[in-house]
N, C-alpha and C positions, 0 to 999 in steps of 0.2 A: 484367644490366648495371645499375649503380647510376644513380639519377636524376641529371640534370644540375643543377648549381647555378650561380648568377650568377657570372660571371667565369671560368667553366671554359674552359680553352684546348684541350681535347681536340678532335680532328677529328670532324666530324659528316658522315658519308657522303662523305668525300673533300674537303670544303670546310672552310675555316677559319672560326672564329667571328668574329674581328675582321679588318678589312682587306678587300681585294678577294676576292670568291668565285671564286678561280682555283685550279686544281689544281697548277700549276707556275710557277716563275719565268719560263720561256720564254713561256707564255701572257700573263703580265703584261707582259713586254717587248713582245710583239706588240701588245697593247692600247695601250700607251703610244705606240709608234711609229705605229700606225694613227690614234690621236687627233691626234698632231702633224701627220701627213700631211694629215688632214682639215682642220685649222686652216690649214695652209700653202696648201691649195688653195681654201679658202673665202674667205680675205681678198681675193685678186685677183678672184675671181668676184663678190664683193659690190661691189668698186670698179667693175667693168665694168657691173654691173646699175645701180649708182647713177648712173654717167655716162649710161647709156642712158635712164634715167628722169628725169635732171636733179635728182637728190637730192644733198644735202650740199654740199660745196664745189665740185662740178663743175657745179652748177646756177646759173642766173642769180639773183643776189640779189633779194629782194623789192622793195628800194628802187628798182631800175631796171626792173622788169617793167612793161610798158605800151607805148603807142604814143607816139613822140616825133616832132615836126614842127618845121620851121623856116620863117621867112619870108625867108630869104636869097635873093637873086636866083639863079635857076637851080635852086633846090632846093624851090620852093614846092609842087610836086606829089609830092615824095618824102617818105618816112617811114621811121623805124627802129622796129621792134617787137621787144621782148624778151619771151619767155615763159620759164617755168622751164627749159625744155629746148631752146629754139631762138632763133635770131636770124632775123628776117624783114626783108628789104630790099625796100621798096616803091619801084619806080622810077617809077610813075605810078599813077593810080587803078585801072588794070586789070591791071597786071603786078607780080609780086613773086616773090621766091625765098626758100625756107625752108632754113635751115642748122641742123644739130644742134650744140649747144654741147658742146665736148670738155673744156674746162677754163676756170676763171675765177680770176684772181689779183686780189686787192684790197689796195691800199696806201693808208693814210691819210697825207695830206700837207697840213698846215695846215688851210685852210678847205674843202678839197675832198678827194675820194677818187679815186685813180687806179684804173682798171679795165683789165685786159688779158683780153679774152675771145677764146679760141680756138674756132673753129667749123669744121665740115667743109664745104669747098667742093668743086665738081666736080674741081678741080685738086689737092686735098689740103687739109691743115689751113691755115687762114688766121686772122690775128689782127686784132682791132679794139680799138684803144686809145682810151680817152676819159677825161675828167674828169667826175665827178659832183659837182655843187655842191648840197649839201642846203640847203633853205630851205623856206618855206611853199609856194612854187611852184618845185620843183627844176628844175635845168638840167643839160644834158649838152653838153660841148664835145669834139668829136672831135679827136684829136691832129693829124691831117693836114688839118683844115679849121678856119678861124677862126669858123665859124657856131655859133650857140647854138641848141640844140634844147630844146623845151619839151614836157612830157607833155600829151597830149590824150586825149579820149574818142572821137574820130572814127576811122573806118576800119572 
């Protein structure tokens, strides 16, 4: 057999020189379909993992992560705490509930940012809507309460 030269298109042991090293078009189709199926299954799996870990758009934004308190009557002993993956509702100094964040929507509106945070409660998905007012000392105002909440380092 003559030695091979550059650009030679003759088969070598059943494989092609250029392109995919497959013996038949059927195997190539199976490879393409398998790759597409893997991608279709990987994308939802990655979204689920991201939500569970609080990554990406499903996690709480860094600007609201922290403990928020208010001096409003009836709420002095309460606090809201946001972590990357959870919302923690402190009802007093000794009692709190932790909820996993499911989804976060952010909308900029003038001088403030509207947040819609969905979290898992014992009764099912629940939403917390609030306005974030960026400033040197940022503020949060819950949509259902007129109170202003300030970030703190206590708790």
